[in-house]
PAKOL-16155 format. One line per field, with one value per residue: x, y, z of N, C-alpha, C in turn; residue number from 1; residue in three letters. Coordinates in Angstrom, 2 decimals. Atoms other than C-alpha are relative to their C-alpha. Layout:
neast	[X:...]
nnorth	[Y:...]
nup	[Z:...]
caeast	[X:...]
canorth	[Y:...]
caup	[Z:...]
ceast	[X:...]
cnorth	[Y:...]
cup	[Z:...]
seq	[NUM:...]
type	[ALA:...]
END
This chain:
neast	[0.58:1.31:-0.44:1.45:-0.32:1.05:1.05:1.28:0.88:1.20:-0.09:-1.14:-0.01:1.26:1.11:-0.68:0.37:1.32:0.64:-0.91:0.67:1.55:-0.25:-0.97:0.82:1.45:1.21:-0.24:-1.15:0.62:-1.00:-0.41:1.13:0.38:-0.79:-0.41:0.85:0.09:-0.81:-1.37:-1.00:-0.97:-1.26:-0.68:-1.27:-0.34:-1.67:-0.91:-0.85:-1.27:-0.61:0.52:0.66:1.19:0.65:1.85:0.45:1.34:1.26:0.47:0.75:1.63:0.84:0.18:1.01:1.23:0.66:-0.11:-0.67:-0.54:-0.99:-1.39:-1.00:-1.10:-0.98:-1.25:-0.42:0.22:-0.03:-1.33:-0.96:-0.72:0.23:-0.79:0.99:0.37:0.18:1.84:0.71:1.09:0.66:1.33:0.41:1.37:0.96:-0.62:0.53:-0.04:-1.34:0.09:0.70:-0.50:-1.25:-0.70:-0.43:-1.17:-0.98:0.18:-0.13:-1.51:-1.36:-0.40:-0.48:-1.28:-0.92:-0.27:-1.18:-0.94:-0.85:-0.55:-1.70:-0.94:-0.41:-1.00:-1.42:-0.69:-0.42:-0.81:-1.19:0.31:0.95:1.23:0.94:1.12:1.35:0.88:0.62:1.56:0.01:0.15:1.26:1.46:0.45:-1.38:-1.14:-0.45:-0.92:-1.19:-0.97:-0.47:-1.25:-1.00:-0.69:-0.45:-1.28:-0.70:0.43:0.76:1.26:0.35:1.33:1.05:1.05:-0.08:0.11:-1.26:-0.90:0.27:-0.75:0.13:-0.70:-0.02:1.61:0.53:-0.56:0.74:0.84:-0.45:-0.14:-1.23:-1.39:-1.12:-0.91:0.84:1.15:-0.15:-0.11:1.35:0.28:-0.55:0.56:1.30:0.17:-0.36:0.98:1.53:0.08:-0.05:-1.35:-1.10:-0.32:-1.28:0.25:-0.87:0.09:-0.73:-0.64:-0.61:-1.14:-0.72:0.76:1.25:-0.54:-0.45:1.44:0.50:-0.61:0.15:1.26:0.31:0.67:-0.69:-0.36:0.20:-0.02:-0.64:0.41:-0.55:-1.77:-1.08:-1.07:-0.85:0.90:0.26:-0.76:0.16:0.98:-0.32:-1.09:0.84:1.13:-0.72:0.73:0.93:1.23:-0.17:0.24:0.78:-0.34:1.37:0.55:-0.50:-0.99:-0.31:-1.26:-1.33:-0.43:0.37:-1.50:-0.51:1.16:-0.01:-1.34:0.00:0.06:1.78:0.43:1.02:0.24:1.63:-0.03:1.82:-0.10:0.17:1.59:0.86:-0.58:-0.44:0.52:0.53:-0.87:0.61:-0.01:1.15:0.78:0.12:1.27:-0.22:1.33:0.00:-0.92:0.86:-0.12:-1.10:0.41]
nnorth	[1.07:-0.95:0.46:-0.20:0.33:1.09:-0.74:1.01:-0.72:0.83:0.22:0.53:1.08:0.06:0.96:1.47:0.51:0.57:0.86:1.30:0.08:0.90:1.44:0.54:0.24:0.53:-0.45:-0.15:0.87:1.15:0.41:-0.87:-0.17:1.23:0.53:-0.51:-0.57:-1.26:-1.18:0.01:-0.50:0.81:-0.82:0.74:-0.54:0.46:0.59:0.62:1.19:-0.17:-1.41:-0.30:-1.51:0.06:-0.98:0.02:-0.37:-0.65:0.93:0.86:-0.77:-0.47:1.28:0.02:-0.92:0.12:0.76:-0.73:-1.00:-0.34:0.86:-0.64:0.51:-0.89:0.20:0.17:0.12:-1.08:0.26:-0.11:0.70:1.31:0.41:1.37:0.85:-0.23:-1.33:-0.48:-0.94:-1.06:0.56:-0.13:0.08:-0.26:0.82:1.22:0.30:-0.83:0.20:1.55:-0.64:-0.62:0.33:0.04:-0.55:-0.86:0.52:0.14:-1.02:-0.40:1.10:-0.39:-1.28:-0.08:0.72:-0.49:-0.95:0.64:0.23:-0.97:-0.14:0.82:-0.19:-1.54:0.09:0.72:-0.67:-1.36:-0.86:-0.43:-1.24:0.94:-0.02:1.19:-0.36:1.02:0.11:-0.08:1.45:0.10:0.62:-0.66:-0.60:-0.42:-0.65:-1.22:0.45:0.83:-0.74:-0.68:0.81:-0.42:-1.07:0.21:1.12:-0.93:0.11:-1.13:0.39:-0.07:-0.34:0.66:0.46:-0.71:-1.19:-0.36:-0.11:0.79:1.04:0.38:1.31:0.99:0.13:-1.12:-0.33:1.06:-0.91:-1.36:0.54:-0.15:0.67:-0.37:-1.06:-1.42:0.13:-0.59:-1.37:-0.62:0.01:-0.89:-1.15:-0.17:-0.31:-1.52:-0.63:-0.14:0.36:-1.24:-0.83:-0.02:0.97:0.60:1.28:1.04:1.08:1.36:0.91:1.56:0.04:-1.38:-0.87:-1.08:-1.01:-1.19:-0.42:-0.24:-0.68:-1.25:-0.68:-0.78:0.64:-0.75:1.34:1.24:1.05:0.95:1.16:1.53:0.04:0.63:-0.91:-0.94:-0.92:-1.18:-0.92:-0.67:-1.19:-1.12:-0.77:-0.46:-0.87:-1.57:-0.76:-0.83:0.95:0.92:1.47:0.77:1.84:0.75:1.43:1.07:-0.12:0.97:-0.58:0.35:-0.61:-1.66:-0.62:-0.05:-0.95:-1.82:-0.72:-0.56:-1.72:-0.28:-0.62:0.42:1.28:0.28:1.16:0.26:0.89:-0.34:0.32:1.08:1.21:-0.37:0.79:-0.81:0.18:0.87:-0.84:0.68:-0.66:0.53:-0.67:-0.07:-0.09:-0.81:-1.00:-1.13:-0.70:-1.15:-1.21]
nup	[-0.79:-0.88:-1.59:-0.76:-1.08:-0.83:-1.00:0.08:0.59:0.45:1.02:-0.09:-0.26:-1.12:0.34:-0.05:-1.39:-0.61:0.76:-0.49:-1.18:0.73:0.38:-1.29:-0.97:0.40:-0.57:-1.06:-0.11:-0.86:-0.94:-0.82:-0.89:-0.91:-0.48:-0.67:-0.50:1.13:-0.70:-0.28:0.52:0.37:0.32:0.80:0.52:0.90:-0.17:1.49:0.17:0.92:0.62:1.47:-0.12:-0.40:0.72:-0.34:-1.72:0.21:0.48:-0.92:-0.59:0.47:0.09:-1.23:-0.40:0.89:-0.60:-1.22:-0.22:-1.30:-0.16:0.25:0.72:-0.08:1.26:-0.20:0.96:1.14:1.30:0.46:-1.12:0.19:-1.03:-0.16:-0.58:-1.35:0.09:0.20:1.36:-0.28:-1.01:0.02:-1.58:-0.12:-0.25:0.50:0.55:1.25:0.64:0.57:1.43:1.05:-0.17:1.22:1.38:-0.49:-0.05:1.48:0.66:-0.25:0.79:1.52:0.81:-0.53:0.85:1.26:-0.49:-0.07:1.32:0.84:-0.71:0.45:1.16:-0.32:-0.32:1.10:0.96:-0.60:0.89:1.32:-0.14:0.25:-0.90:0.41:0.02:-0.12:1.25:-0.26:-0.55:-1.57:-0.09:0.43:-1.24:-1.11:0.33:-0.58:-0.99:0.54:0.56:-0.95:-0.10:0.85:-0.59:-1.23:0.01:0.51:1.56:0.50:0.85:1.54:0.21:-0.94:0.58:1.45:-0.05:-0.56:1.12:1.32:0.07:1.16:-0.07:1.55:0.50:0.72:1.36:1.12:0.14:0.63:1.28:1.10:-0.20:0.22:-0.62:-0.60:-0.86:-1.60:0.29:0.08:-1.35:-0.77:0.26:-0.20:-1.26:0.12:0.51:-0.35:-1.52:-0.87:0.40:-0.97:-0.14:0.44:0.71:-0.07:0.79:-0.12:1.06:-0.41:0.55:0.23:1.03:-0.73:-1.06:0.52:0.40:-1.29:-0.32:1.03:0.14:-1.04:-0.94:-1.68:-0.92:0.76:-0.68:1.02:-0.12:0.09:0.64:-0.82:-0.19:1.03:0.65:-0.98:0.32:1.10:0.16:-0.68:0.71:1.25:-0.44:-0.20:-0.75:0.90:-0.58:-0.98:0.19:-0.89:0.33:-0.66:0.76:-0.80:-0.39:-1.44:-1.13:0.36:1.49:0.00:0.18:1.66:0.94:-0.32:0.28:1.48:-0.01:0.05:-0.96:-0.86:0.20:-0.31:-1.00:-0.25:-0.70:-1.35:-0.21:0.06:-0.49:-1.40:-0.93:-1.13:-0.98:-1.01:-1.21:-0.90:-1.17:-1.15:-0.66:-1.28:-0.61:-1.44:0.01:-0.79:0.92:0.08:-0.46]
caeast	[3.10:-0.32:0.42:-3.14:-3.16:-4.82:-7.95:-10.88:-13.34:-17.07:-16.78:-13.12:-11.81:-14.64:-17.11:-14.62:-14.46:-18.20:-18.51:-15.55:-17.24:-20.80:-19.31:-17.09:-19.85:-23.08:-25.88:-23.67:-20.45:-22.34:-19.28:-18.30:-22.16:-22.44:-19.29:-18.40:-20.09:-21.57:-19.83:-16.34:-13.52:-10.26:-6.87:-5.18:-1.66:-0.98:2.47:4.79:5.76:8.25:10.48:8.67:7.39:4.43:1.46:-2.56:-2.31:-4.75:-7.09:-6.88:-7.69:-10.87:-11.97:-12.00:-14.00:-16.29:-17.31:-16.90:-16.43:-15.73:-12.73:-9.06:-6.54:-2.96:-0.59:2.99:4.34:4.27:3.42:6.61:8.32:10.70:9.31:10.86:9.22:7.93:7.49:3.96:2.11:-0.89:-2.56:-6.28:-8.53:-12.42:-15.25:-14.05:-16.71:-16.23:-12.45:-13.11:-15.56:-13.31:-10.24:-9.84:-10.66:-8.38:-5.99:-6.88:-6.35:-3.08:-1.16:-2.02:-1.16:1.95:3.01:2.49:4.79:7.15:7.68:7.82:10.95:12.54:12.21:13.46:16.68:17.38:17.79:19.56:22.33:20.69:18.55:15.58:12.32:9.99:6.37:3.43:0.69:-3.35:-3.10:-4.46:-7.40:-10.82:-11.85:-8.27:-6.49:-6.36:-4.98:-2.54:-0.92:-0.45:1.52:3.48:4.41:5.15:7.59:9.28:7.77:5.96:2.52:1.82:-1.73:-4.65:-7.06:-8.16:-8.15:-4.74:-2.99:-2.73:-1.19:-1.29:-0.65:-0.91:-4.79:-5.23:-2.74:-4.49:-7.62:-6.17:-5.68:-3.00:-0.17:2.41:4.95:3.68:0.93:2.67:3.27:-0.17:-1.35:0.76:-0.36:-3.92:-3.77:-1.91:-4.62:-7.75:-6.56:-6.82:-3.77:-2.03:-1.99:1.60:1.32:2.82:3.15:3.78:6.54:8.27:10.96:13.53:11.74:8.45:10.52:11.83:8.32:7.31:10.13:9.60:6.24:6.63:5.60:6.54:6.97:7.72:6.94:9.29:7.84:9.18:12.99:15.75:18.64:20.59:17.76:17.10:20.21:20.27:16.98:18.26:21.07:18.85:16.23:19.07:17.05:14.43:11.63:11.05:11.60:9.62:10.72:7.78:6.93:8.00:10.60:11.59:13.83:16.38:16.25:15.39:19.09:20.14:16.90:17.56:21.44:20.68:19.78:15.63:14.02:11.12:10.47:6.63:6.02:2.28:3.64:3.96:-0.08:-1.05:1.48:2.47:2.48:0.63:2.83:2.13:0.94:-1.33:-3.78:-2.73:-5.57:-5.60:-9.20:-10.00:-8.19:-9.69:-10.78:-8.07:-8.76]
canorth	[10.03:10.68:10.98:11.03:11.20:8.29:10.20:8.58:10.15:8.88:7.08:6.18:3.61:4.13:2.47:-0.47:-0.69:-1.17:-3.54:-5.70:-5.43:-6.75:-9.45:-10.70:-10.06:-11.03:-10.83:-10.78:-12.24:-15.52:-16.78:-13.57:-12.82:-16.38:-16.56:-13.33:-10.97:-7.52:-5.14:-6.88:-5.02:-5.88:-4.54:-5.74:-5.36:-5.53:-7.68:-8.08:-11.53:-10.78:-8.36:-5.94:-2.37:-1.29:0.34:1.05:1.97:4.26:2.22:-0.43:2.19:3.36:-0.39:-0.40:2.55:1.81:-0.90:0.91:4.74:4.29:2.04:3.50:2.95:3.86:3.57:2.55:2.36:4.85:4.02:3.30:1.92:-0.92:-3.13:-6.43:-9.51:-8.78:-5.13:-3.53:-1.84:-0.33:-1.19:-1.19:-0.67:-1.00:-3.32:-7.27:-7.85:-4.73:-5.35:-9.41:-7.84:-5.75:-7.66:-9.60:-7.45:-4.93:-7.28:-8.34:-5.04:-4.30:-7.46:-6.71:-3.13:-3.83:-6.38:-4.64:-1.79:-4.68:-5.63:-2.39:-1.69:-4.57:-3.52:0.20:-1.24:-3.48:-0.46:2.19:4.30:4.31:7.25:4.61:4.91:1.97:2.53:0.76:-0.33:-0.08:-4.15:-3.42:-5.16:-3.94:-1.39:-1.22:0.82:3.97:2.19:-0.06:2.71:4.83:1.44:1.85:4.96:3.81:1.19:4.05:3.59:6.08:5.79:5.66:6.96:6.31:5.86:6.61:9.90:10.62:10.45:9.24:5.67:4.63:0.68:-2.32:-2.39:0.99:1.05:-2.15:0.29:2.95:0.64:0.17:-2.29:-0.26:2.46:5.60:3.81:4.81:8.02:8.68:7.69:9.85:13.02:12.04:11.95:15.42:16.85:15.87:14.92:17.59:20.23:19.55:15.85:13.82:11.27:7.94:5.27:1.83:0.18:-3.15:-2.20:0.66:1.38:2.43:4.09:6.43:6.98:7.59:10.09:12.24:12.71:14.14:11.63:12.87:9.11:6.10:2.68:-0.05:-3.15:-6.62:-5.37:-7.59:-5.62:-4.67:-3.42:-1.34:0.11:0.83:2.66:4.90:5.74:6.35:8.37:11.01:12.19:13.45:11.32:9.69:6.01:3.42:-0.52:-2.73:-6.46:-9.24:-7.66:-9.37:-8.46:-10.66:-8.94:-4.89:-4.32:-5.01:-3.01:0.16:0.21:0.63:4.29:4.05:6.36:4.54:0.80:-0.32:-3.31:-4.73:-7.47:-4.79:-5.01:-7.99:-10.37:-8.96:-11.65:-10.44:-9.46:-11.63:-9.78:-10.83:-9.42:-10.54:-10.08:-9.50:-10.07:-7.92:-5.10:-1.94:0.71:3.54:6.82]
caup	[-8.03:-5.93:-2.02:-0.03:3.63:5.94:7.15:8.81:6.48:5.95:2.84:3.57:5.61:8.52:6.13:5.68:9.46:9.71:6.80:8.61:11.99:10.23:8.79:11.91:14.57:12.62:14.99:17.98:19.63:21.53:23.25:24.96:25.91:27.39:29.07:30.29:32.71:31.27:33.62:33.56:32.62:30.90:29.63:26.80:24.97:21.38:21.06:17.82:17.25:14.77:13.01:10.88:10.16:11.98:9.72:10.84:14.45:13.92:11.99:14.83:17.13:15.14:15.13:18.94:19.31:16.74:18.73:22.16:22.28:25.82:25.16:25.56:22.98:23.59:20.78:21.93:18.76:15.54:11.96:10.37:13.40:13.10:15.53:17.46:18.63:22.17:21.56:22.49:19.47:21.77:24.88:25.15:28.25:28.55:28.76:28.09:25.87:23.70:23.25:22.30:19.49:18.16:18.62:15.25:12.75:14.68:14.40:10.74:9.41:11.56:10.40:6.75:6.30:8.90:6.23:3.46:5.06:6.03:2.37:0.90:3.68:2.45:-1.19:-0.10:1.53:-1.33:-3.70:-1.04:-2.77:-6.07:-7.17:-7.71:-5.90:-5.24:-5.94:-5.46:-8.12:-8.33:-7.33:-3.80:-2.07:-3.23:-0.57:1.26:-1.17:0.96:3.98:1.85:-0.04:3.37:4.19:1.51:2.78:5.92:4.86:3.03:-0.66:-2.54:-4.24:-7.94:-8.94:-6.40:-9.04:-12.68:-12.07:-11.04:-14.12:-17.70:-17.99:-21.42:-21.30:-23.84:-23.93:-24.39:-27.25:-28.96:-28.22:-30.05:-32.95:-35.84:-35.70:-37.18:-36.36:-34.39:-32.28:-29.13:-30.51:-31.71:-28.21:-26.47:-28.70:-28.21:-24.45:-24.81:-26.70:-24.76:-20.96:-18.38:-18.83:-15.35:-15.65:-16.46:-19.41:-19.00:-21.49:-21.49:-23.77:-24.20:-26.84:-27.58:-30.91:-28.79:-26.19:-29.07:-30.22:-26.70:-26.09:-29.49:-28.96:-25.62:-22.86:-19.08:-17.84:-19.75:-18.34:-19.41:-19.47:-18.60:-20.07:-18.87:-17.40:-20.36:-22.39:-19.13:-19.56:-23.00:-22.39:-19.85:-22.25:-25.08:-22.88:-21.61:-18.98:-21.50:-19.31:-16.17:-16.50:-14.70:-14.62:-14.04:-14.57:-12.23:-10.26:-6.90:-4.01:-5.70:-8.96:-7.74:-7.13:-10.44:-11.91:-9.91:-10.68:-14.45:-13.58:-13.71:-11.81:-10.35:-9.90:-9.70:-7.47:-7.35:-4.99:-2.06:-2.30:-3.49:-2.02:1.13:3.87:7.24:10.19:12.91:15.91:18.98:21.52:24.91:27.48:31.17:32.90:36.13:35.47:37.51:35.10:34.33:36.29]
ceast	[-1.12:0.60:-1.58:0.15:-0.99:-0.92:-1.49:-1.32:-1.35:0.27:1.52:0.25:-1.15:-0.65:0.56:-0.02:-1.32:-0.23:1.15:-0.90:-1.35:0.63:0.68:-1.26:-1.34:-1.00:0.71:1.33:-0.71:0.94:0.38:-1.28:-0.41:0.88:0.72:-0.87:-0.27:0.99:1.77:0.86:1.27:1.18:0.77:1.28:0.18:1.18:0.36:0.39:0.64:0.24:-0.97:-0.27:-1.47:-0.97:-1.71:-0.14:-1.30:-1.13:-0.39:-0.54:-1.60:-0.92:-0.28:-0.90:-1.15:-1.05:-0.59:0.21:0.67:1.78:1.50:0.99:1.27:0.96:1.15:1.04:-0.58:0.18:1.05:0.87:0.48:-0.48:0.76:-0.98:-0.06:-0.24:-1.35:-0.13:-0.98:-0.47:-1.50:-0.67:-1.73:-0.59:0.57:-0.76:0.42:1.71:-0.25:-0.98:0.63:1.15:0.69:-0.06:0.90:1.29:0.23:0.64:1.67:0.72:-0.05:0.62:1.32:0.99:0.26:1.29:1.53:0.84:0.57:1.55:0.85:0.30:1.05:1.72:0.51:0.45:0.64:1.36:-0.30:-1.05:-1.66:-1.02:-0.92:-1.51:-1.00:-1.05:-1.56:-0.51:-0.25:-1.37:-1.01:-0.27:1.34:0.96:0.64:0.96:1.30:1.16:0.40:1.18:1.00:0.96:0.69:1.31:0.99:-0.31:-0.75:-0.96:0.08:-1.61:-0.91:-0.75:0.03:0.19:1.21:1.18:-0.25:0.96:-0.40:0.51:-0.40:-1.47:-0.38:0.61:-1.03:-1.50:0.19:-0.20:1.31:0.96:1.34:0.63:-0.87:-1.23:0.31:-0.19:-1.14:-0.98:0.17:-0.71:-1.46:0.07:0.58:-0.96:-1.26:0.03:0.05:1.22:1.08:0.60:1.25:-0.64:1.02:-0.51:0.58:0.76:0.74:0.92:0.63:-0.71:-1.17:0.57:0.36:-1.01:-0.60:0.72:-0.46:-1.23:-0.31:-0.27:1.24:0.73:-0.14:0.26:0.51:-0.24:0.22:1.30:0.77:1.07:0.81:-0.56:-0.64:1.17:0.52:-1.30:0.23:1.06:-0.64:-1.02:0.66:-0.67:-1.41:-1.72:0.28:-0.07:-0.27:-0.08:-1.23:0.03:0.75:1.09:-0.30:0.97:1.18:0.37:0.02:1.13:0.46:-0.70:0.54:1.74:0.05:-0.42:-1.62:-0.13:-1.12:-0.08:-1.48:-0.07:-1.25:0.32:-0.21:-1.34:-0.72:0.47:0.44:-0.31:-0.24:1.09:-0.78:0.13:-0.97:-0.48:0.03:-0.72:0.30:-1.36:0.24:0.42:-1.03:0.04:0.91:-0.62:0.34]
cnorth	[0.72:-0.57:0.65:-0.55:-1.28:0.76:-0.76:0.75:-0.88:-0.32:-0.71:-1.17:-0.35:-1.22:-1.47:-0.63:-0.67:-1.08:-1.44:-0.47:-0.75:-1.06:-0.91:-0.24:-0.49:0.54:0.13:-1.18:-1.21:-0.43:1.07:0.40:-1.07:-0.12:1.03:1.32:1.50:0.95:-0.50:0.62:-0.96:1.05:-0.97:0.54:-0.73:-0.42:-0.24:-1.37:-0.71:1.20:0.55:1.67:0.09:1.09:-0.26:-0.08:0.79:-0.86:-1.12:0.60:0.18:-1.44:0.06:0.73:0.05:-0.72:0.44:1.52:0.40:-0.59:0.98:-0.94:0.73:-0.58:-0.33:0.04:0.97:-0.67:0.17:-0.15:-1.10:-0.67:-1.89:-0.94:0.50:1.68:0.26:1.09:0.86:-0.82:0.59:-0.45:0.06:-1.39:-1.45:-0.20:0.90:-0.38:-1.41:0.26:0.52:-0.75:-0.72:0.60:1.40:-0.49:-0.32:1.19:0.42:-0.66:0.40:1.14:-0.14:-0.93:0.27:1.31:-0.81:-0.08:1.02:0.40:-0.79:0.27:1.34:-0.26:-0.39:1.17:1.14:0.07:0.14:1.12:-0.66:0.13:-1.07:0.78:-0.85:0.05:0.41:-1.51:0.01:-0.94:0.93:0.61:0.59:0.91:1.06:-0.55:-0.83:1.07:0.89:-1.10:-0.16:1.02:-0.08:-0.85:0.61:-0.02:1.42:-0.68:0.53:0.81:-0.58:-0.43:0.38:1.28:0.86:0.33:-0.97:-1.00:-0.63:-1.71:-0.64:-0.20:1.21:0.20:-0.94:0.81:1.22:-0.31:0.48:-0.69:0.40:0.67:0.83:-0.20:0.61:1.44:1.07:0.04:1.05:1.71:0.22:0.44:1.66:0.98:0.27:-0.45:1.44:0.34:-0.72:-1.61:-0.66:-1.09:-0.59:-0.77:-1.16:-0.40:-1.07:0.06:1.29:0.79:0.85:0.81:1.50:0.73:0.80:1.57:1.53:0.50:0.63:-0.77:0.44:-1.41:-1.07:-1.36:-1.19:-1.35:-1.58:-0.02:-0.79:1.16:0.84:0.76:1.25:1.25:0.52:1.04:1.10:0.69:0.80:1.31:1.57:0.73:0.90:-0.52:-0.42:-1.46:-1.09:-1.53:-0.44:-1.26:-1.01:0.21:-0.19:0.86:-0.93:0.67:1.69:0.52:0.20:1.15:1.38:0.32:-0.01:1.38:0.15:0.85:-0.37:-1.58:-0.49:-1.49:-0.26:-0.83:0.80:0.12:-1.06:-1.42:0.05:-1.26:0.69:-0.12:-0.57:0.99:-0.82:0.86:-0.59:0.70:-0.23:0.35:1.03:0.93:1.29:1.03:1.07:1.22:1.13]
cup	[1.09:1.60:0.62:1.46:0.64:0.87:0.48:-0.21:-0.11:-1.71:-0.62:0.66:1.54:-0.81:-0.13:1.63:0.25:-1.01:0.66:1.33:-0.34:-0.15:1.10:1.30:-0.23:1.02:1.76:0.37:1.23:0.99:0.94:0.63:1.10:1.14:1.17:0.68:-0.53:0.29:0.14:-0.88:-0.36:-0.72:-0.93:-0.69:-1.52:-0.39:-1.63:0.46:-0.85:-0.55:-0.78:0.18:0.37:-1.15:0.46:1.44:0.15:-0.30:1.20:1.17:-0.23:0.39:1.34:0.56:-0.73:0.70:1.45:0.09:1.15:-0.07:-0.24:-0.66:-0.10:-0.66:0.81:-0.87:-0.87:-1.18:-0.52:0.83:-0.41:1.15:0.16:0.50:1.54:0.19:0.08:-1.29:0.96:1.45:-0.14:1.32:-0.14:0.23:-0.73:-1.52:-1.41:-0.55:-0.52:-1.13:-0.67:-0.44:-1.71:-1.00:0.25:-0.36:-1.47:-0.71:0.39:-0.88:-1.45:-0.11:0.98:-1.01:-1.02:0.07:0.47:-1.24:-0.83:0.95:-0.33:-1.33:0.12:0.20:-1.25:-1.24:0.62:-0.77:-1.42:-0.09:-0.54:1.06:-0.14:0.34:0.06:-1.27:0.42:0.41:1.16:0.10:-0.28:1.35:1.21:-0.54:0.70:1.17:-0.72:-0.63:1.06:0.73:-0.53:0.29:1.21:0.25:-1.16:-1.78:-0.01:-0.92:-1.42:-0.04:0.89:-1.00:-1.47:-0.51:-0.09:-0.89:-1.37:-0.20:-1.19:-0.15:-1.47:-0.57:-0.63:-1.39:-1.05:-0.22:-1.18:-1.51:-1.15:0.69:-0.29:0.60:0.52:0.74:1.03:-0.33:-0.18:1.44:0.76:-0.52:0.14:1.53:0.23:-0.05:0.90:1.35:0.63:-0.14:0.88:-0.03:-0.89:-1.06:-0.02:-1.23:0.26:-1.13:0.08:-1.57:-0.04:-1.13:0.59:0.79:-1.08:-0.22:1.37:0.27:-0.99:0.04:1.49:1.55:1.33:0.48:-1.11:0.61:-0.80:0.00:0.08:-0.70:1.02:0.31:-0.96:-0.73:1.12:-0.05:-1.10:-0.44:0.60:-0.78:-1.11:0.49:0.46:0.82:-0.43:0.68:1.05:-0.50:1.18:-0.51:0.87:-0.56:0.73:0.47:1.24:0.91:-0.42:-1.25:0.12:0.07:-1.00:-0.58:0.77:-0.24:-1.49:-0.15:-0.23:1.17:0.95:-0.56:0.61:0.21:0.05:0.93:1.40:0.46:-0.10:0.57:1.16:1.17:1.56:0.95:0.93:1.24:0.43:1.10:1.07:1.31:1.74:0.56:1.25:0.16:0.34:-1.58:0.17:0.47:-1.11]
seq	[1:2:3:4:5:6:7:8:9:10:11:12:13:14:15:16:17:18:19:20:21:22:23:24:25:26:27:28:29:30:31:32:33:34:35:36:37:38:39:40:41:42:43:44:45:46:47:48:49:50:51:52:53:54:55:56:57:58:59:60:61:62:63:64:65:66:67:68:69:70:71:72:73:74:75:76:77:78:79:80:81:82:83:84:85:86:87:88:89:90:91:92:93:94:95:96:97:98:99:100:101:102:103:104:105:106:107:108:109:110:111:112:113:114:115:116:117:118:119:120:121:122:123:124:125:126:127:128:129:130:131:132:133:134:135:136:137:138:139:140:141:142:143:144:145:146:147:148:149:150:151:152:153:154:155:156:157:158:159:160:161:162:163:164:165:166:167:168:169:170:171:172:173:174:175:176:177:178:179:180:181:182:183:184:185:186:187:188:189:190:191:192:193:194:195:196:197:198:199:200:201:202:203:204:205:206:207:208:209:210:211:212:213:214:215:216:217:218:219:220:221:222:223:224:225:226:227:228:229:230:231:232:233:234:235:236:237:238:239:240:241:242:243:244:245:246:247:248:249:250:251:252:253:254:255:256:257:258:259:260:261:262:263:264:265:266:267:268:269:270:271:272:273:274:275:276:277:278:279:280:281:282:283:284:285:286:287:288:289:290:291:292:293:294:295]
type	[MET:SER:GLU:ARG:PRO:LEU:ALA:PRO:VAL:ARG:GLY:GLY:TRP:GLU:VAL:ILE:ILE:ASP:LEU:ALA:LEU:ALA:GLU:ASP:LEU:GLY:GLY:GLY:ASP:VAL:THR:SER:LEU:ALA:THR:ILE:PRO:VAL:GLY:ALA:HIS:ALA:GLN:ALA:THR:ILE:ILE:ALA:LYS:GLN:THR:GLY:VAL:LEU:SER:GLY:VAL:ASP:VAL:ALA:GLY:ALA:VAL:PHE:ARG:ARG:VAL:ASN:PRO:MET:VAL:ARG:PHE:GLU:PRO:ARG:ALA:ALA:ASP:GLY:GLN:LEU:LEU:GLN:PRO:GLY:ASP:ALA:VAL:ALA:VAL:VAL:ASP:GLY:LEU:ALA:GLN:SER:LEU:LEU:ALA:ALA:GLU:ARG:VAL:ALA:LEU:ASN:LEU:LEU:GLN:ARG:LEU:SER:GLY:VAL:ALA:THR:LEU:THR:ALA:ALA:TYR:VAL:ALA:ALA:VAL:GLU:GLY:THR:LYS:ALA:ARG:ILE:VAL:ASP:THR:ARG:LYS:THR:THR:PRO:GLY:LEU:ARG:MET:MET:GLU:LYS:ALA:ALA:VAL:ARG:HIS:GLY:GLY:GLY:ARG:ASN:HIS:ARG:PHE:ASN:LEU:THR:ASP:GLY:VAL:LEU:ILE:LYS:ASP:ASN:HIS:LEU:ALA:ALA:VAL:GLY:GLY:ASP:GLY:PRO:GLU:ARG:VAL:ALA:ARG:ALA:VAL:ARG:LEU:ALA:ARG:GLU:ARG:ALA:PRO:HIS:PRO:LEU:ARG:ILE:GLU:VAL:GLU:VAL:THR:THR:LEU:ASP:GLU:LEU:ALA:GLU:ALA:LEU:ASN:ALA:GLY:ALA:ASP:ILE:VAL:LEU:LEU:ASP:ASN:MET:ASP:VAL:PRO:MET:LEU:ARG:ARG:ALA:VAL:GLU:GLN:THR:ALA:ASN:ARG:ALA:LEU:LEU:GLU:ALA:SER:GLY:GLY:ILE:THR:LEU:LYS:THR:VAL:ARG:ALA:VAL:ALA:GLU:THR:GLY:VAL:ASP:LEU:ILE:SER:VAL:GLY:ALA:LEU:THR:HIS:SER:ALA:PRO:ALA:LEU:ASP:LEU:SER:LEU:GLU:PHE:ALA:LEU:GLY:VAL:ALA:PRO:THR:LYS]
END
């Protein structure tokens, strides 16, 4: 599994912040420019409106500072922390025009990432007491992968590969491209990967039947992805594997079904919904004008 820190590097999420601000601000915040005096100072608090797990507090702070480096952003909660309605996430202090210019982008990112962390935490809680680990996929919002995968970790989940260079994962379309409809296609693909892929990378292959699982195991696959298998078949797959490889269950797994999948004995459960279907966590920015600058 790939574990990458969330770091504000050029080419990473700093670029995303710049794009988001350019999209939202356009030629300028005409409402604030027309109604708020240039020197007006304000303080605002980001407040949780519902229960959930926080993620993205550093990203939100970076948005405010990107608009105006003089804005003070003081976190009152940490990534991975469980929030209750009314909890303060952060206090921001600075020119009122700057805070309003940054507000929507900061909240959009914070709500999105906290939603991912919250959904992940629900899946992790659902499999507690089993050996199964909840992992994400590459079904992320384009451009937000680094942030969203960090949010999965904040929710207690694990990261699958970050991108296509992080590991070999032979899926159904790869098998189709390898060619041949008969037996041994899975084994042939695993052997090709073993021969040609960089040596340190683990080899994972997707299978849909127990016969294909046997091929993968005999070919020496490190991880086998069990695609869309029902619970009885997953149990048989675990018995057949006998710890010769890691087993990853995948395909249509929901909060209602994930416990039963985990209890089959699989090692990993990958859930695309963590990043492609997580609802945003409700957060708001509560403003107070006329606050004197903090000394």
